[in-house]
N, CA, C and O atoms as CSV, one atom per row, in Angstrom:
chain,resi,resn,atom,element,x,y,z
A,1,MET,N,N,98.927,-17.907,-3.795
A,1,MET,CA,C,97.981,-17.518,-4.804
A,1,MET,C,C,97.622,-16.059,-4.583
A,1,MET,O,O,97.416,-15.630,-3.448
A,2,ASP,N,N,97.548,-15.308,-5.648
A,2,ASP,CA,C,97.132,-13.912,-5.579
A,2,ASP,C,C,95.691,-13.785,-6.048
A,2,ASP,O,O,95.297,-14.354,-7.067
A,3,TYR,N,N,94.913,-13.025,-5.281
A,3,TYR,CA,C,93.506,-12.780,-5.575
A,3,TYR,C,C,93.318,-11.269,-5.611
A,3,TYR,O,O,93.645,-10.577,-4.647
A,4,LYS,N,N,92.791,-10.755,-6.722
A,4,LYS,CA,C,92.623,-9.307,-6.870
A,4,LYS,C,C,91.265,-8.854,-6.348
A,4,LYS,O,O,90.244,-9.510,-6.556
A,5,VAL,N,N,91.284,-7.705,-5.658
A,5,VAL,CA,C,90.065,-7.113,-5.101
A,5,VAL,C,C,90.025,-5.643,-5.498
A,5,VAL,O,O,91.025,-4.935,-5.378
A,6,LYS,N,N,88.889,-5.194,-5.961
A,6,LYS,CA,C,88.659,-3.768,-6.220
A,6,LYS,C,C,87.732,-3.278,-5.110
A,6,LYS,O,O,86.656,-3.840,-4.909
A,7,VAL,N,N,88.140,-2.243,-4.395
A,7,VAL,CA,C,87.330,-1.704,-3.299
A,7,VAL,C,C,86.212,-0.853,-3.900
A,7,VAL,O,O,86.470,0.171,-4.532
A,8,HIS,N,N,84.981,-1.285,-3.696
A,8,HIS,CA,C,83.801,-0.577,-4.187
A,8,HIS,C,C,83.263,0.354,-3.102
A,8,HIS,O,O,83.614,0.228,-1.929
A,9,TRP,N,N,82.411,1.287,-3.511
A,9,TRP,CA,C,81.835,2.252,-2.568
A,9,TRP,C,C,81.149,1.545,-1.398
A,9,TRP,O,O,81.290,1.967,-0.250
A,10,GLY,N,N,80.421,0.492,-1.679
A,10,GLY,CA,C,79.708,-0.238,-0.631
A,10,GLY,C,C,80.615,-0.989,0.330
A,10,GLY,O,O,80.148,-1.482,1.356
A,11,ASP,N,N,81.907,-1.086,0.017
A,11,ASP,CA,C,82.875,-1.747,0.902
A,11,ASP,C,C,83.409,-0.806,1.975
A,11,ASP,O,O,84.128,-1.232,2.879
A,12,THR,N,N,83.055,0.482,1.875
A,12,THR,CA,C,83.620,1.469,2.799
A,12,THR,C,C,82.596,1.924,3.832
A,12,THR,O,O,81.389,1.746,3.663
A,13,ASP,N,N,83.115,2.519,4.908
A,13,ASP,CA,C,82.255,3.081,5.950
A,13,ASP,C,C,82.039,4.572,5.675
A,13,ASP,O,O,82.423,5.073,4.618
A,14,ALA,N,N,81.426,5.276,6.628
A,14,ALA,CA,C,81.119,6.697,6.450
A,14,ALA,C,C,82.375,7.551,6.271
A,14,ALA,O,O,82.305,8.642,5.706
A,15,ALA,N,N,83.512,7.067,6.746
A,15,ALA,CA,C,84.775,7.804,6.602
A,15,ALA,C,C,85.467,7.505,5.270
A,15,ALA,O,O,86.522,8.069,4.980
A,16,GLY,N,N,84.871,6.613,4.453
A,16,GLY,CA,C,85.468,6.271,3.172
A,16,GLY,C,C,86.569,5.232,3.265
A,16,GLY,O,O,87.298,4.998,2.301
A,17,ILE,N,N,86.686,4.602,4.441
A,17,ILE,CA,C,87.701,3.576,4.695
A,17,ILE,C,C,87.032,2.205,4.604
A,17,ILE,O,O,85.867,2.057,4.971
A,18,VAL,N,N,87.761,1.212,4.118
A,18,VAL,CA,C,87.199,-0.140,4.036
A,18,VAL,C,C,86.649,-0.552,5.399
A,18,VAL,O,O,87.351,-0.497,6.409
A,19,PHE,N,N,85.378,-0.967,5.411
A,19,PHE,CA,C,84.717,-1.456,6.622
A,19,PHE,C,C,85.313,-2.821,6.946
A,19,PHE,O,O,85.349,-3.709,6.094
A,20,TYR,N,N,85.779,-2.984,8.181
A,20,TYR,CA,C,86.612,-4.134,8.558
A,20,TYR,C,C,86.054,-5.514,8.195
A,20,TYR,O,O,86.853,-6.384,7.850
A,21,PRO,N,N,84.729,-5.780,8.247
A,21,PRO,CA,C,84.279,-7.139,7.893
A,21,PRO,C,C,84.621,-7.539,6.456
A,21,PRO,O,O,84.662,-8.725,6.132
A,22,ASN,N,N,84.865,-6.550,5.603
A,22,ASN,CA,C,85.184,-6.881,4.210
A,22,ASN,C,C,86.498,-7.629,4.075
A,22,ASN,O,O,86.659,-8.427,3.152
A,23,TYR,N,N,87.442,-7.387,4.979
A,23,TYR,CA,C,88.692,-8.146,4.930
A,23,TYR,C,C,88.415,-9.638,5.144
A,23,TYR,O,O,89.025,-10.492,4.500
A,24,TYR,N,N,87.489,-9.934,6.055
A,24,TYR,CA,C,87.127,-11.329,6.304
A,24,TYR,C,C,86.405,-11.923,5.089
A,24,TYR,O,O,86.607,-13.087,4.745
A,25,LYS,N,N,85.567,-11.114,4.450
A,25,LYS,CA,C,84.884,-11.562,3.227
A,25,LYS,C,C,85.916,-11.883,2.147
A,25,LYS,O,O,85.804,-12.900,1.463
A,26,TRP,N,N,86.923,-11.015,1.990
A,26,TRP,CA,C,87.927,-11.227,0.949
A,26,TRP,C,C,88.833,-12.407,1.272
A,26,TRP,O,O,89.278,-13.108,0.363
A,27,MET,N,N,89.114,-12.637,2.552
A,27,MET,CA,C,89.877,-13.835,2.917
A,27,MET,C,C,89.080,-15.076,2.539
A,27,MET,O,O,89.627,-16.038,1.998
A,28,ASP,N,N,87.783,-15.045,2.829
A,28,ASP,CA,C,86.910,-16.167,2.491
A,28,ASP,C,C,86.887,-16.392,0.976
A,28,ASP,O,O,87.008,-17.526,0.513
A,29,GLU,N,N,86.732,-15.318,0.212
A,29,GLU,CA,C,86.720,-15.440,-1.247
A,29,GLU,C,C,88.034,-16.026,-1.760
A,29,GLU,O,O,88.035,-16.884,-2.642
A,30,ALA,N,N,89.155,-15.558,-1.203
A,30,ALA,CA,C,90.465,-16.060,-1.632
A,30,ALA,C,C,90.602,-17.550,-1.327
A,30,ALA,O,O,91.143,-18.307,-2.134
A,31,THR,N,N,90.114,-17.964,-0.168
A,31,THR,CA,C,90.163,-19.381,0.193
A,31,THR,C,C,89.370,-20.219,-0.805
A,31,THR,O,O,89.855,-21.242,-1.288
A,32,HIS,N,N,88.160,-19.787,-1.110
A,32,HIS,CA,C,87.336,-20.540,-2.056
A,32,HIS,C,C,87.949,-20.526,-3.457
A,32,HIS,O,O,87.800,-21.488,-4.210
A,33,GLU,N,N,88.629,-19.447,-3.802
A,33,GLU,CA,C,89.319,-19.391,-5.098
A,33,GLU,C,C,90.451,-20.417,-5.151
A,33,GLU,O,O,90.654,-21.064,-6.178
A,34,ILE,N,N,91.186,-20.566,-4.055
A,34,ILE,CA,C,92.247,-21.584,-3.996
A,34,ILE,C,C,91.660,-22.965,-4.272
A,34,ILE,O,O,92.208,-23.734,-5.062
A,35,PHE,N,N,90.546,-23.272,-3.618
A,35,PHE,CA,C,89.941,-24.590,-3.820
A,35,PHE,C,C,89.435,-24.764,-5.252
A,35,PHE,O,O,89.480,-25.870,-5.791
A,36,SER,N,N,88.959,-23.696,-5.866
A,36,SER,CA,C,88.574,-23.779,-7.280
A,36,SER,C,C,89.789,-24.066,-8.153
A,36,SER,O,O,89.726,-24.894,-9.062
A,37,LEU,N,N,90.897,-23.379,-7.875
A,37,LEU,CA,C,92.112,-23.551,-8.676
A,37,LEU,C,C,92.690,-24.959,-8.589
A,37,LEU,O,O,93.311,-25.436,-9.539
A,38,ILE,N,N,92.489,-25.624,-7.457
A,38,ILE,CA,C,93.025,-26.985,-7.322
A,38,ILE,C,C,92.005,-28.051,-7.739
A,38,ILE,O,O,92.227,-29.245,-7.539
A,39,GLY,N,N,90.889,-27.606,-8.318
A,39,GLY,CA,C,89.910,-28.552,-8.846
A,39,GLY,C,C,88.829,-28.979,-7.875
A,39,GLY,O,O,88.151,-29.981,-8.100
A,40,HIS,N,N,88.661,-28.226,-6.795
A,40,HIS,CA,C,87.627,-28.541,-5.805
A,40,HIS,C,C,86.802,-27.299,-5.481
A,40,HIS,O,O,86.841,-26.803,-4.355
A,41,PRO,N,N,86.046,-26.789,-6.477
A,41,PRO,CA,C,85.234,-25.601,-6.210
A,41,PRO,C,C,84.158,-25.886,-5.163
A,41,PRO,O,O,83.756,-27.030,-4.952
A,42,THR,N,N,83.711,-24.824,-4.522
A,42,THR,CA,C,82.753,-24.946,-3.420
A,42,THR,C,C,81.509,-25.730,-3.810
A,42,THR,O,O,81.045,-26.568,-3.036
A,43,ASP,N,N,80.960,-25.476,-4.992
A,43,ASP,CA,C,79.737,-26.193,-5.373
A,43,ASP,C,C,79.977,-27.693,-5.497
A,43,ASP,O,O,79.094,-28.489,-5.176
A,44,THR,N,N,81.161,-28.085,-5.958
A,44,THR,CA,C,81.502,-29.508,-6.036
A,44,THR,C,C,81.656,-30.093,-4.637
A,44,THR,O,O,81.178,-31.195,-4.367
A,45,LEU,N,N,82.320,-29.361,-3.751
A,45,LEU,CA,C,82.465,-29.837,-2.369
A,45,LEU,C,C,81.096,-30.047,-1.729
A,45,LEU,O,O,80.875,-31.051,-1.051
A,46,PHE,N,N,80.173,-29.101,-1.941
A,46,PHE,CA,C,78.822,-29.241,-1.384
A,46,PHE,C,C,78.152,-30.518,-1.884
A,46,PHE,O,O,77.512,-31.233,-1.113
A,47,LYS,N,N,78.300,-30.800,-3.177
A,47,LYS,CA,C,77.704,-32.017,-3.743
A,47,LYS,C,C,78.307,-33.269,-3.122
A,47,LYS,O,O,77.660,-34.314,-3.052
A,48,GLU,N,N,79.565,-33.153,-2.667
A,48,GLU,CA,C,80.252,-34.269,-2.011
A,48,GLU,C,C,80.045,-34.248,-0.496
A,48,GLU,O,O,80.685,-35.003,0.236
A,49,ASN,N,N,79.141,-33.375,-0.033
A,49,ASN,CA,C,78.832,-33.227,1.396
A,49,ASN,C,C,80.047,-32.797,2.214
A,49,ASN,O,O,80.213,-33.210,3.362
A,50,ILE,N,N,80.892,-31.964,1.610
A,50,ILE,CA,C,82.063,-31.429,2.299
A,50,ILE,C,C,81.904,-29.918,2.428
A,50,ILE,O,O,81.533,-29.238,1.472
A,51,VAL,N,N,82.191,-29.404,3.626
A,51,VAL,CA,C,82.190,-27.966,3.888
A,51,VAL,C,C,83.501,-27.601,4.578
A,51,VAL,O,O,84.212,-28.472,5.078
A,52,LEU,N,N,83.811,-26.312,4.599
A,52,LEU,CA,C,85.073,-25.823,5.164
A,52,LEU,C,C,84.786,-24.788,6.253
A,52,LEU,O,O,85.083,-23.607,6.071
A,53,PRO,N,N,84.215,-25.215,7.381
A,53,PRO,CA,C,83.845,-24.240,8.410
A,53,PRO,C,C,85.067,-23.578,9.052
A,53,PRO,O,O,86.121,-24.192,9.220
A,54,LEU,N,N,84.887,-22.312,9.401
A,54,LEU,CA,C,85.929,-21.578,10.115
A,54,LEU,C,C,85.990,-22.029,11.563
A,54,LEU,O,O,84.963,-22.220,12.215
A,55,ILE,N,N,87.207,-22.194,12.054
A,55,ILE,CA,C,87.432,-22.512,13.463
A,55,ILE,C,C,87.993,-21.282,14.168
A,55,ILE,O,O,87.674,-21.005,15.324
A,56,GLU,N,N,88.834,-20.556,13.444
A,56,GLU,CA,C,89.475,-19.366,14.008
A,56,GLU,C,C,89.824,-18.427,12.861
A,56,GLU,O,O,90.170,-18.869,11.765
A,57,THR,N,N,89.729,-17.132,13.123
A,57,THR,CA,C,90.135,-16.146,12.123
A,57,THR,C,C,90.625,-14.891,12.828
A,57,THR,O,O,90.229,-14.594,13.955
A,58,HIS,N,N,91.490,-14.168,12.143
A,58,HIS,CA,C,92.070,-12.954,12.726
A,58,HIS,C,C,92.526,-12.052,11.591
A,58,HIS,O,O,92.911,-12.532,10.525
A,59,CYS,N,N,92.483,-10.743,11.823
A,59,CYS,CA,C,93.011,-9.796,10.850
A,59,CYS,C,C,93.630,-8.618,11.588
A,59,CYS,O,O,93.048,-8.088,12.535
A,60,ASN,N,N,94.809,-8.216,11.148
A,60,ASN,CA,C,95.529,-7.078,11.708
A,60,ASN,C,C,95.611,-6.010,10.616
A,60,ASN,O,O,96.127,-6.261,9.526
A,61,PHE,N,N,95.100,-4.829,10.920
A,61,PHE,CA,C,95.030,-3.749,9.939
A,61,PHE,C,C,96.228,-2.823,10.110
A,61,PHE,O,O,96.429,-2.258,11.185
A,62,LYS,N,N,97.016,-2.668,9.063
A,62,LYS,CA,C,98.251,-1.876,9.116
A,62,LYS,C,C,98.018,-0.413,8.762
A,62,LYS,O,O,98.602,0.481,9.374
A,63,GLN,N,N,97.162,-0.173,7.768
A,63,GLN,CA,C,96.845,1.199,7.383
A,63,GLN,C,C,95.506,1.211,6.659
A,63,GLN,O,O,95.095,0.193,6.103
A,64,PRO,N,N,94.815,2.360,6.661
A,64,PRO,CA,C,93.494,2.415,6.030
A,64,PRO,C,C,93.569,2.240,4.517
A,64,PRO,O,O,94.530,2.650,3.867
A,65,VAL,N,N,92.532,1.622,3.986
A,65,VAL,CA,C,92.394,1.438,2.542
A,65,VAL,C,C,91.110,2.148,2.128
A,65,VAL,O,O,90.081,2.024,2.792
A,66,LEU,N,N,91.176,2.886,1.035
A,66,LEU,CA,C,90.076,3.740,0.614
A,66,LEU,C,C,89.340,3.196,-0.603
A,66,LEU,O,O,89.798,2.271,-1.273
A,67,TYR,N,N,88.185,3.800,-0.865
A,67,TYR,CA,C,87.366,3.492,-2.035
A,67,TYR,C,C,88.198,3.556,-3.317
A,67,TYR,O,O,89.096,4.388,-3.448
A,68,ASN,N,N,87.889,2.679,-4.242
A,68,ASN,CA,C,88.475,2.625,-5.577
A,68,ASN,C,C,89.928,2.151,-5.589
A,68,ASN,O,O,90.639,2.329,-6.578
A,69,THR,N,N,90.357,1.554,-4.494
A,69,THR,CA,C,91.705,1.005,-4.399
A,69,THR,C,C,91.699,-0.419,-4.940
A,69,THR,O,O,90.707,-1.135,-4.808
A,70,GLU,N,N,92.798,-0.821,-5.541
A,70,GLU,CA,C,92.961,-2.211,-5.952
A,70,GLU,C,C,93.892,-2.892,-4.965
A,70,GLU,O,O,94.973,-2.391,-4.656
A,71,LEU,N,N,93.456,-4.033,-4.481
A,71,LEU,CA,C,94.234,-4.816,-3.524
A,71,LEU,C,C,94.625,-6.150,-4.145
A,71,LEU,O,O,93.927,-6.690,-5.003
A,72,ILE,N,N,95.740,-6.655,-3.694
A,72,ILE,CA,C,96.136,-8.029,-3.987
A,72,ILE,C,C,96.097,-8.767,-2.657
A,72,ILE,O,O,96.739,-8.355,-1.691
A,73,VAL,N,N,95.346,-9.851,-2.614
A,73,VAL,CA,C,95.325,-10.716,-1.431
A,73,VAL,C,C,96.222,-11.901,-1.765
A,73,VAL,O,O,95.905,-12.704,-2.643
A,74,ARG,N,N,97.327,-12.003,-1.068
A,74,ARG,CA,C,98.282,-13.097,-1.294
A,74,ARG,C,C,98.037,-14.142,-0.210
A,74,ARG,O,O,98.255,-13.883,0.974
A,75,SER,N,N,97.587,-15.312,-0.620
A,75,SER,CA,C,97.182,-16.358,0.319
A,75,SER,C,C,98.050,-17.594,0.157
A,75,SER,O,O,98.463,-17.945,-0.948
A,76,LYS,N,N,98.316,-18.244,1.275
A,76,LYS,CA,C,99.067,-19.505,1.204
A,76,LYS,C,C,98.721,-20.379,2.406
A,76,LYS,O,O,98.284,-19.898,3.452
A,77,ILE,N,N,98.932,-21.667,2.218
A,77,ILE,CA,C,98.724,-22.637,3.287
A,77,ILE,C,C,99.877,-22.521,4.274
A,77,ILE,O,O,101.045,-22.598,3.890
A,78,GLU,N,N,99.544,-22.336,5.536
A,78,GLU,CA,C,100.565,-22.273,6.591
A,78,GLU,C,C,100.803,-23.649,7.201
A,78,GLU,O,O,101.941,-24.028,7.477
A,79,PHE,N,N,99.709,-24.400,7.410
A,79,PHE,CA,C,99.860,-25.782,7.857
A,79,PHE,C,C,98.650,-26.599,7.460
A,79,PHE,O,O,97.545,-26.083,7.290
A,80,LEU,N,N,98.893,-27.885,7.318
A,80,LEU,CA,C,97.855,-28.873,7.035
A,80,LEU,C,C,97.986,-29.971,8.074
A,80,LEU,O,O,99.032,-30.611,8.183
A,81,LYS,N,N,96.938,-30.185,8.825
A,81,LYS,CA,C,96.909,-31.310,9.758
A,81,LYS,C,C,95.931,-32.339,9.208
A,81,LYS,O,O,95.470,-32.221,8.073
A,82,GLU,N,N,95.621,-33.334,10.004
A,82,GLU,CA,C,94.736,-34.393,9.502
A,82,GLU,C,C,93.376,-33.848,9.063
A,82,GLU,O,O,92.882,-34.200,7.991
A,83,LYS,N,N,92.768,-32.986,9.893
A,83,LYS,CA,C,91.412,-32.515,9.619
A,83,LYS,C,C,91.292,-30.999,9.494
A,83,LYS,O,O,90.231,-30.497,9.125
A,84,VAL,N,N,92.345,-30.274,9.789
A,84,VAL,CA,C,92.286,-28.809,9.750
A,84,VAL,C,C,93.475,-28.236,8.982
A,84,VAL,O,O,94.500,-28.894,8.802
A,85,PHE,N,N,93.309,-27.001,8.540
A,85,PHE,CA,C,94.382,-26.311,7.837
A,85,PHE,C,C,94.307,-24.818,8.146
A,85,PHE,O,O,93.257,-24.287,8.507
A,86,LYS,N,N,95.449,-24.165,7.993
A,86,LYS,CA,C,95.538,-22.725,8.237
A,86,LYS,C,C,96.039,-22.042,6.974
A,86,LYS,O,O,97.011,-22.474,6.355
A,87,LEU,N,N,95.353,-20.966,6.607
A,87,LEU,CA,C,95.765,-20.141,5.478
A,87,LEU,C,C,96.112,-18.756,5.985
A,87,LEU,O,O,95.394,-18.192,6.811
A,88,SER,N,N,97.214,-18.207,5.493
A,88,SER,CA,C,97.532,-16.808,5.780
A,88,SER,C,C,97.091,-15.975,4.581
A,88,SER,O,O,97.108,-16.439,3.441
A,89,HIS,N,N,96.700,-14.744,4.863
A,89,HIS,CA,C,96.259,-13.814,3.823
A,89,HIS,C,C,96.943,-12.475,4.072
A,89,HIS,O,O,96.791,-11.886,5.142
A,90,HIS,N,N,97.690,-12.000,3.092
A,90,HIS,CA,C,98.366,-10.706,3.185
A,90,HIS,C,C,97.775,-9.786,2.120
A,90,HIS,O,O,97.713,-10.139,0.942
A,91,PHE,N,N,97.344,-8.611,2.547
A,91,PHE,CA,C,96.707,-7.635,1.663
A,91,PHE,C,C,97.727,-6.570,1.266
A,91,PHE,O,O,98.341,-5.936,2.124
A,92,TYR,N,N,97.901,-6.382,-0.040
A,92,TYR,CA,C,98.864,-5.402,-0.548
A,92,TYR,C,C,98.162,-4.358,-1.411
A,92,TYR,O,O,97.267,-4.672,-2.197
A,93,CYS,N,N,98.588,-3.123,-1.245
A,93,CYS,CA,C,98.141,-2.011,-2.076
A,93,CYS,C,C,99.395,-1.362,-2.643
A,93,CYS,O,O,100.216,-0.825,-1.899
A,94,GLU,N,N,99.539,-1.415,-3.962
A,94,GLU,CA,C,100.723,-0.869,-4.632
A,94,GLU,C,C,102.013,-1.386,-3.999
A,94,GLU,O,O,102.969,-0.635,-3.802
A,95,GLY,N,N,102.022,-2.677,-3.685
A,95,GLY,CA,C,103.202,-3.331,-3.134
A,95,GLY,C,C,103.405,-3.173,-1.641
A,95,GLY,O,O,104.317,-3.779,-1.078
A,96,GLN,N,N,102.576,-2.373,-0.988
A,96,GLN,CA,C,102.722,-2.147,0.450
A,96,GLN,C,C,101.715,-2.998,1.227
A,96,GLN,O,O,100.534,-3.044,0.883
A,97,LEU,N,N,102.192,-3.668,2.276
A,97,LEU,CA,C,101.322,-4.476,3.128
A,97,LEU,C,C,100.387,-3.560,3.913
A,97,LEU,O,O,100.845,-2.707,4.674
A,98,VAL,N,N,99.072,-3.736,3.729
A,98,VAL,CA,C,98.096,-2.888,4.421
A,98,VAL,C,C,97.290,-3.654,5.464
A,98,VAL,O,O,96.690,-3.048,6.351
A,99,ALA,N,N,97.272,-4.978,5.365
A,99,ALA,CA,C,96.575,-5.807,6.355
A,99,ALA,C,C,97.074,-7.239,6.203
A,99,ALA,O,O,97.550,-7.638,5.140
A,100,GLU,N,N,96.956,-7.999,7.281
A,100,GLU,CA,C,97.304,-9.418,7.225
A,100,GLU,C,C,96.401,-10.175,8.176
A,100,GLU,O,O,96.022,-9.677,9.237
A,101,GLY,N,N,96.068,-11.382,7.775
A,101,GLY,CA,C,95.187,-12.184,8.602
A,101,GLY,C,C,95.375,-13.659,8.322
A,101,GLY,O,O,96.237,-14.069,7.545
A,102,TYR,N,N,94.540,-14.440,8.983
A,102,TYR,CA,C,94.595,-15.881,8.751
A,102,TYR,C,C,93.238,-16.491,9.041
A,102,TYR,O,O,92.386,-15.890,9.696
A,103,GLU,N,N,93.063,-17.692,8.540
A,103,GLU,CA,C,91.891,-18.514,8.810
A,103,GLU,C,C,92.365,-19.914,9.170
A,103,GLU,O,O,93.290,-20.441,8.554
A,104,VAL,N,N,91.733,-20.506,10.160
A,104,VAL,CA,C,91.897,-21.930,10.442
A,104,VAL,C,C,90.546,-22.553,10.115
A,104,VAL,O,O,89.511,-22.124,10.625
A,105,ARG,N,N,90.570,-23.562,9.265
A,105,ARG,CA,C,89.335,-24.201,8.812
A,105,ARG,C,C,89.429,-25.712,8.979
A,105,ARG,O,O,90.514,-26.293,9.011
A,106,ALA,N,N,88.271,-26.316,9.082
A,106,ALA,CA,C,88.185,-27.776,9.128
A,106,ALA,C,C,87.706,-28.285,7.772
A,106,ALA,O,O,87.021,-27.581,7.030
A,107,TRP,N,N,88.077,-29.503,7.473
A,107,TRP,CA,C,87.513,-30.252,6.344
A,107,TRP,C,C,86.424,-31.089,6.985
A,107,TRP,O,O,86.723,-31.998,7.760
A,108,ALA,N,N,85.173,-30.804,6.683
A,108,ALA,CA,C,84.081,-31.425,7.430
A,108,ALA,C,C,83.038,-32.049,6.512
A,108,ALA,O,O,82.781,-31.572,5.407
A,109,SER,N,N,82.453,-33.119,7.006
A,109,SER,CA,C,81.413,-33.845,6.283
A,109,SER,C,C,80.049,-33.479,6.855
A,109,SER,O,O,79.893,-33.298,8.062
A,110,THR,N,N,79.063,-33.373,5.962
A,110,THR,CA,C,77.686,-33.105,6.388
A,110,THR,C,C,76.795,-34.326,6.174
A,110,THR,O,O,75.570,-34.209,6.162
A,111,VAL,N,N,77.414,-35.509,6.004
A,111,VAL,CA,C,76.649,-36.731,5.758
A,111,VAL,C,C,75.856,-37.130,6.996
A,111,VAL,O,O,74.691,-37.516,6.893
A,112,GLU,N,N,76.467,-37.040,8.133
A,112,GLU,CA,C,75.796,-37.404,9.390
A,112,GLU,C,C,74.771,-36.325,9.749
A,112,GLU,O,O,74.602,-35.351,9.015
A,113,GLU,N,N,74.094,-36.506,10.873
A,113,GLU,CA,C,73.110,-35.520,11.312
A,113,GLU,C,C,73.749,-34.178,11.637
A,113,GLU,O,O,73.111,-33.133,11.509
A,114,ARG,N,N,74.995,-34.208,12.051
A,114,ARG,CA,C,75.682,-32.945,12.356
A,114,ARG,C,C,76.990,-32.888,11.575
A,114,ARG,O,O,77.552,-33.914,11.191
A,115,THR,N,N,77.451,-31.683,11.356
A,115,THR,CA,C,78.710,-31.493,10.645
A,115,THR,C,C,79.851,-31.997,11.510
A,115,THR,O,O,79.931,-31.679,12.696
A,116,LYS,N,N,80.740,-32.790,10.904
A,116,LYS,CA,C,81.826,-33.414,11.659
A,116,LYS,C,C,83.123,-33.327,10.857
A,116,LYS,O,O,83.149,-33.639,9.667
A,117,ALA,N,N,84.204,-32.896,11.524
A,117,ALA,CA,C,85.513,-32.845,10.867
A,117,ALA,C,C,85.956,-34.256,10.502
A,117,ALA,O,O,85.831,-35.193,11.291
A,118,VAL,N,N,86.474,-34.380,9.289
A,118,VAL,CA,C,86.980,-35.666,8.796
A,118,VAL,C,C,88.357,-35.429,8.175
A,118,VAL,O,O,88.761,-34.288,7.948
A,119,ALA,N,N,89.060,-36.509,7.909
A,119,ALA,CA,C,90.414,-36.407,7.353
A,119,ALA,C,C,90.396,-35.761,5.963
A,119,ALA,O,O,89.564,-36.083,5.115
A,120,ILE,N,N,91.329,-34.852,5.762
A,120,ILE,CA,C,91.497,-34.229,4.450
A,120,ILE,C,C,92.135,-35.274,3.530
A,120,ILE,O,O,93.180,-35.828,3.871
A,121,PRO,N,N,91.532,-35.554,2.379
A,121,PRO,CA,C,92.120,-36.543,1.473
A,121,PRO,C,C,93.547,-36.158,1.069
A,121,PRO,O,O,93.862,-34.980,0.899
A,122,GLU,N,N,94.387,-37.156,0.923
A,122,GLU,CA,C,95.797,-36.917,0.595
A,122,GLU,C,C,95.965,-36.163,-0.724
A,122,GLU,O,O,96.839,-35.304,-0.839
A,123,HIS,N,N,95.129,-36.480,-1.722
A,123,HIS,CA,C,95.264,-35.781,-3.009
A,123,HIS,C,C,94.929,-34.292,-2.881
A,123,HIS,O,O,95.481,-33.469,-3.611
A,124,VAL,N,N,94.035,-33.946,-1.964
A,124,VAL,CA,C,93.708,-32.536,-1.721
A,124,VAL,C,C,94.870,-31.858,-0.999
A,124,VAL,O,O,95.259,-30.744,-1.349
A,125,LYS,N,N,95.421,-32.531,0.007
A,125,LYS,CA,C,96.584,-31.981,0.720
A,125,LYS,C,C,97.720,-31.692,-0.253
A,125,LYS,O,O,98.342,-30.631,-0.205
A,126,LYS,N,N,97.978,-32.647,-1.132
A,126,LYS,CA,C,99.072,-32.492,-2.097
A,126,LYS,C,C,98.854,-31.264,-2.973
A,126,LYS,O,O,99.777,-30.475,-3.173
A,127,ARG,N,N,97.649,-31.096,-3.493
A,127,ARG,CA,C,97.337,-29.953,-4.357
A,127,ARG,C,C,97.430,-28.632,-3.595
A,127,ARG,O,O,97.917,-27.638,-4.133
A,128,LEU,N,N,96.966,-28.618,-2.344
A,128,LEU,CA,C,97.046,-27.389,-1.546
A,128,LEU,C,C,98.494,-26.969,-1.321
A,128,LEU,O,O,98.818,-25.782,-1.361
A,129,LEU,N,N,99.353,-27.938,-1.087
A,129,LEU,CA,C,100.764,-27.626,-0.853
A,129,LEU,C,C,101.471,-27.166,-2.123
A,129,LEU,O,O,102.479,-26.462,-2.053
A,130,GLU,N,N,100.952,-27.558,-3.273
A,130,GLU,CA,C,101.525,-27.126,-4.556
A,130,GLU,C,C,101.138,-25.693,-4.888
A,130,GLU,O,O,101.866,-25.005,-5.604
A,131,GLU,N,N,100.012,-25.243,-4.380
A,131,GLU,CA,C,99.460,-23.934,-4.747
A,131,GLU,C,C,100.227,-22.796,-4.135
A,131,GLU,O,O,99.885,-21.634,-4.350
């Protein structure tokens, strides 16, 4: 799935380069967009007492990105296990890879007193693999 990002002034640091936490924000946005596209938007998941907490995340920066740049975040499922999944995110500017990262997330229920990873429903797994 491709997710478009426009780099705004507030996304940059004093040097005019994208401030690194924004890559993590955009990975998060792309992930939630994937779930919206497969019919499971975040607000619906919340109503079903399901959350997608991060277990691990990483980003490798290849070259600086400046204000007013348009990025494409290309995201895909790398693996799906019973309760966790990994998404890769590749950031492109004018076709050139400028950063790449990943997220490992759990499918978790908030029904109990504490958040607990639970099995990802098969219909959700199927849709994620189609995306």
